[in-house]
N, C-alpha and C positions, 0 to 999 in steps of 0.2 A: 261619511268615505266611503270608497269602494275599494278595497283590496285584492288583488288577488294573483297567484300563484300557483304557475303552471306546476304539474310533475310527468316523469312517464315515457321523456326520450332517452336516445341510447343509437346507439348501432345496430342496422340491424341489415340483413342480404335483402336483395331484390326477391318480391315474392310473399317478402315476410310482412309479420304483422306488428304493431305498435295499438298501445291506449293511452292517451293523451289524458290527466287529468289536470284540473281549475279549479281550487279551491276560492272559491267568491263570497263573500254576505254580499247582502241585502236582493233585490229580487227586481233584476232586470234583463231583459233580449240580453244576449248571449253571444259571442261570437268567437271564431276562432281564424288569425293570417295566419302568413307566414313571411321570412324575407330570408333570400336564399344573399349571395355575397355580390355590390355590385349593383344588385338588383333592387324594384320599388315594391313596398310591402303588400301582400296580393291576399285579397279575402280567398278564406277556404270552406266554413262553412259559419251558420248562425242558427239560433234555435230560438223561439218565442219563450218569454218569461215559464210562462205555464209549459212550455215543452210540446205543444201543438202542435206546432210548424215550423219547418226547416227550409233550411235553403242552402244551397253550394253550388262551389265554383263550378266552370265547366270540365276543370283538368282533374278534380275526384270524384265527381257525381256517379256514384254507383258502388265507390272502392272504398268512400268512407263515411261517416257515421257520427251525425251529432248527438249528443242525448243529454238527460240532467235528470239528478237529485233533489230536488230542492230541499226533500231533508237532511241532506246531507251538505248542504251548498255546493254541491260540487258538479261539474260539467263535463259531460267527457267528447274524445276527439278519437272513437275507434278507428284506427287506420288498416285496411286490409292491402296486400296486392303490391304493394311498394314498391316504386321504381326511384333509379337513382334521381329523376328527376324530381324530384317529392326531397332532396335533401336540402335542409332550412332551420334557422330559427323561426319554432312555432310560438304564436304569442295568444293569448288569453284576450279577451275584451268584452266590456259591457258597455251598452248602450242603449237607446230611446227607443227601438225598436229591430225586428230581427231583419225587417224587409232591407235595411241598411247595406251596403259593400264596401263603401269607402271607409279606409284608414283613419281619414280627419276626423269623419263623423260619428266616431266612438270616442268616449271620454272617458276609461279607465284601462289603461291595461298591465299587464305582469309583466314579468321581468323576461321571458323567454327561455325555451329551451331547445335543445340543440336536437335535431333529425339528421342524422346519416346512414343515408342508403348504399351503401354497395354494390356494384355490380358481378 
């Protein structure tokens, strides 16, 4: 059983930065998704189990960076140049391959952490 616990969300002004963390047991590909009220859960970023490859959603590429420290069993999402449209609940997920971008393709989920970007 893989347990995921996110942390690091909060309120930030547009243009600011936040770093999310996900404590994850096990060695799987990891991903970040987000869900705004009334919208679907969208892919943000993913990373291979060893950290060698990553993938990003179009709306965050160049602003967000996913990384992992397997010695600490932690995955990070560094979010820079935040925009009001980045406001959402952010979820950490674990799955079979970092190439997967559909929420239904990931097997384990954290409880989510709220990120709010004010204009």
